[in-house]
N, C-alpha and C positions, 0 to 999 in steps of 0.2 A: 385535441391532442390525445386525450385519454381513449377515445373511441378508436382512433387510428392505431394506437398501440395494441389494443385488444384484438382488432382485426388482424394485425401483423402476427401476433402470437398464435391466433387460431389458424392462420394460413400455414405457418411453419409447422405447427403440430399436425395438421391434416396431411401436409406433404410428407412429413417424416414417418407418420404412422403408415401411410400407403407404401412407403419405401420398405418398412420393416415387414409388411405383409408380403413383399416380393422376395423375402428370404433373408433379410438382414438379421443378425444375431442380437439377442437381448443383452443389455449391458448389466454389469455388476454395479454395486453402490459407488457413486462418484464418477462413473465412466460415461455418464450421459444418459438421460431418459430416452434420447433418440440419437441414433447413429445411422447415417445414410450416405452412400456413395452412388453417384449417377451411373447408369448402365454403361455409358461411354467413358467412365472414369475421368471425366473432365472437371468434376467438382465434388466436394463432400461437405457434410455439415454434422456437427455434434452439438446437441442442445443440452445445457445444464441449467438447473435451478438450485438455489440454495437459500437458506434462511438462518438467522441467528436470533434466538429467543432469550432475552436477558432480564434478570431481576437484580436490582441493586439496592443496597441499604447503606446509609451513612449516618454517622453521629460524631459530635465532637468528643474530645477525651473526658469532658466533664459530664457527658451524657445529658446535656441540657436540651439539645435539638436532635430530633430523629427524622430522617428523610428516607423515603423509599420510592422506587419507580419500577415499572414493568413495561417493557417495550419490545417491539420488533426492531432489533438493532440494525440488522441488514436484511434486505430481500433482493436478490440479484437474479438476473436472467442473462445467459451467455450463449452465444453462437460462435463456433470456430470450425475451421476446416481448411481446405485448399481450393484454389481456383486455377483451372487450365492445367496446372502441373503441381505435384506435391512440393515443389520448390517455391511456390507462391502461396503463402498461407494468410489467413485473415482471422481477426478476432473482433467481436462486437459484444459489449456488455452494458446492460442497463441496471440501474438501481431504483427501487420503488419505495423503500421505507422513508419515513420523515427524515431520519438521519442521513439517508443516502442523498436526498435532494435538497438538503439545507444549503443556505448561502444564496438564496434567491435575491437578486438585486437588479439595479438598472443596467449593470454590465451584461446581463443576459436577458434584458427586456422583461424582467420579473416573471420569467417562465421557469418551471421546475428543471433542476439540473439532472436530468435522467441519465445522460450518456456518460459512462465511465471510460470505456475503451472503444475505439473505432480505428483500426489500423490494418495495414497490409504489410506483410513481412516477406521479403524476397531473399531466399538463400542463394546469393550470388555465386558462392563457391562453398567448398566443404567447411571452411573456417571463417566465412565472411557473410554477414547479414546486413540488409538495408531495411530499416523500418520507416514507414511514413503514415502519419495520422496522430490520433490522440492516445497517449499511453503513459505509463509511469516513467519518470525520468530516472537515470542511473545515479540516484543519490545514496542515502544511507540504506544499509541492507535490510533493516527491519521494515522499512517502508515497502521495499520491493517484494518481501514475503507477503503472500495473499492474506487478507484478513481472515480467511477461512482456514489458514494453515499455521496459526500462531501457537506458541507454547502456553500463553496466558489468555485470559478472557479478551484482552485487547492490547494494543501496542503501548509502549512506554511513554512517559512524560517527555523524553527527549524527542521522540518522533512527533508528538503533538506540537512542540514549539519550533522545531527546526526542519521538518521534512519539506521537500520541494514538490512532492506529489506528482500530478499528471499535467501534461500540456500537449497542445498540438504542435508538431514539428517533425523533424527528420532525425533519425538516429542511425549511427554506423556502429556495428559490433564485429569484433575480430578476435581470434584466439590463435595461439601458437604454442608449441612445445619447446621448452628450453632443454629438457632431457626426456627420457621415456615417460617419466611420471610428472615432471614439473611443468605445469600449465600456466600460461599468462593470458588474461583476457583484457581487451581494451574496448571501452565504450565511450562514445562521444555523441552529443546531441546539440542541435540548435532549435530552440522553441520560442513560442510567442512571449513568454515572460510574465503572464498574468493569470496562470492557473487554467483549470478545465472549463469548457463550455462558455468561454467568453465570446460574445457576439459583436461587441463594439469594436471600432478600429483600435489598433494597438496604441495604448496610451503612452507608453514609454519606449524603451529599447527592446532588446531580445535577451533571452537567457541562453548562456553557453555552459554546457555541463560535460564533464569528463570523469571517467572512473577507470582505475586499474585494479585488477584482481589477480592475486598470486595464489596458486594452489600447489605448494611444494611437494605434496604427497599424492598428487593426482586428483581426479574428479571424484565427487561424492556419488554414492549409489543413488539412483533415481533422482538426480539433481538435488540431493538432500541439503545442499547449502542454502536452499531457498524455501525451506519449510522448517517450522519449529520442531524441537525434540529430535531424538535419534531413532525415528521409527524404522529406519532401514538397518539399524544395529551394525554400524560399520565395523568390520572385522579388524581392519587396520586403521591407525590414527589418520584422520583427514582434517585438513586445515585450510581455511580461506582467509587471506589478509587483503583488505580492500582500502583504497584511498580514493576519495571523490572530491571534486571541486566544482563549484558553480559560480558563475558571474552573471548577475542580472543587471544589465545596463539600464539606467534611468528607471529603476523599479518604482512602481506607482502604488504598491500595497504595503501595509505595515510590517509584514514578514517577508518582504521581497516579492514572491509570486503568490503568497497566501495572505489571508486576512482581509481587512477592509481597505478600500481605496483611500488615499489621502484626500481630505476635504479642505478646501479653501473657502474664503468668503467672497462672494460676488457683491461688490459695493453698490452696484446699480440695482440689482434685485433684492439685496440684503438677505441672502440665503446661502446655505452651504452648497458648494458645487465641487465636482472633481477637480483636484489640483494636479495638473499634468506635469508639474515640475518635480520629477522624482530624483532619486539618488542611486548611485551604483552600490550594489550589495554583493558581497562575496560570502560563500558558505563553504566550510571545510568539513569533510567527514573522514574519519578513520575508524575502521571496524575489523573485527576478527571473529571467526567462527571455528569451533573445534567440536568434533564428534568422534566417539569411540565406544563401541560395545554398550550402548544404552546411555552413556554420559554425553551431555551437550553443554556447550558454553557459547555465549554471545556477548561481545563487548563492543561498545560504540562510544565515540567522542564526536561532538559537533561544535562548531564555532562559527558565529555569524558576525560580520563587520560591515559597516556602511560609511559612506562619505558624510552623510548627515545623520547622526545618531539621534537627533530629535524626532525624526520621522520613523526610523526603523527600530524594531525590537532586537537589539544586539545582545550578545552574551555567549554563553557556552553551556553544554549539557553533557552528562555522562550516563551511560546505561550499561549495567553489568547483570547478566542473568546466567543461571546454570540449572540443569535438571538431570535427574537420573530415572531411567525406566528399567526396572528389573526384568520386565517382560513387556510385550507390545500391547499392554492393556492399561496399566496404571502408571502414573508418573507423579513425582513430587518435584517441585521447582521453586526457585527463589530468585528475586530480582531486587536490585538497588538502582534507583535513578536519582540524579541530582541536577537541578536547573539553577543557573546563576545568570541573571539578566541585568543589564545596566539600569533598566526600570525595575526596581526590586519588588514590586507588588506581587509578582508571580513566582518569586524564588521559593523553592521547596525541595525537600528530600522525600523520597517514597521508598518504603520497605514493603515488599510483597512476598507472600507465601502462597504457592498455587498447588492445586490438586487436579489431575485430569484422569478421566476414564475414557479410553478409546475403544469403541465397538467396531469401527471400520476405518482405522487410521483417523486422519483429519476430516474424513467425509461424514462420519457420524460419531459424535463425541459429546461428553458432558464435562465442562470445565468450571472450576470455582477458584477464587483467590481472595485472600484477606490482606488488606493494605493498611499501613500506618503512614499518614501523610504529615510531615513536619513542615509547616509553613513558617516563613520568616516574619510575615506581617499579618498573620491571622491565627485563629485558634487551630490547633492540630486536630486531625480527624482520623477516624477509623472508617474503612470502606470494605464491605463484603459484596461479592458478585457471584452469581451462578448463571451459566449460559449453556444452552443446548444448540449444537451446530448440526444441521442436516444439509447434505450436499448430494444431489442426484445427477 
């Protein structure tokens, strides 16, 4: 598998370099190390690579235990472009760090989970898109924001506990104008219900997801609702209000489509096996984004319920964050997140203060944050992180 991937990357690199020698323009930071359009204009490709280099330090409030780590948090390779017509686009993304491929198990035959996105998007009309393949589901807005475009070093505790992540399926996306400035977006999807890169037969039902977005003051500059901070420095107030809902029928994992599969006892073999008797899981998301002249705010609420709460991690979460950027280089930000679960062992509140230095927007930046984590059933902790993001 590893050799095949290397050969594939070498082939794309050689192809794209030859295309640039034919007169393609060089890219700026984050716009792709390779951009190529065929001579007959029937296909194009943009190649991006990015990495996150993270150092993390933790201690309890009594300073009895000190832990540190340094790791390649993410290492991604992405191809995107169009096929046959600019109205038919594709995206293909791989992850190579240990964190990217974690979650190896029998559901994917113990092979690395390299593939993140693999989808085709058809622009059916001006306001209507059809997606087919593996991609992020239209859940909470913080999850939809790329991990390379976050306001903090990483996403909040709410996202960790409640996000519905990526799955293979079909998505329909539509938008319309109520007035000249008031925009409404509708997003619906039907997916497998068990997360990304699952190769076993579907163990339960399917996941049905829907999301409505309201933009009363018009669209954000540069699609700015879907990256952290107000890098575009909105001259006029912009707001997005979103409501999302997910139903995972007969879910077979501890967090609906995420986490470990339910395990039952096989009395014949006397060993733990997959328990295919799942339960219906519903997840509600409500969020809001505000940006204006360097100020940004993000608020999210999530709630998960299940028919059988003994199997599923149910409860609710809150995430509130805000930041101010006096110029497009430095930013100070703050975040509060609270998790309340029926199984109380993971309940906590997190208070975070962040500092970011942007050299080329989100494509080249240094971020740090300091967090105080208030656990309900464990000793409180301090955590400091610093991370370098490079995106070509």
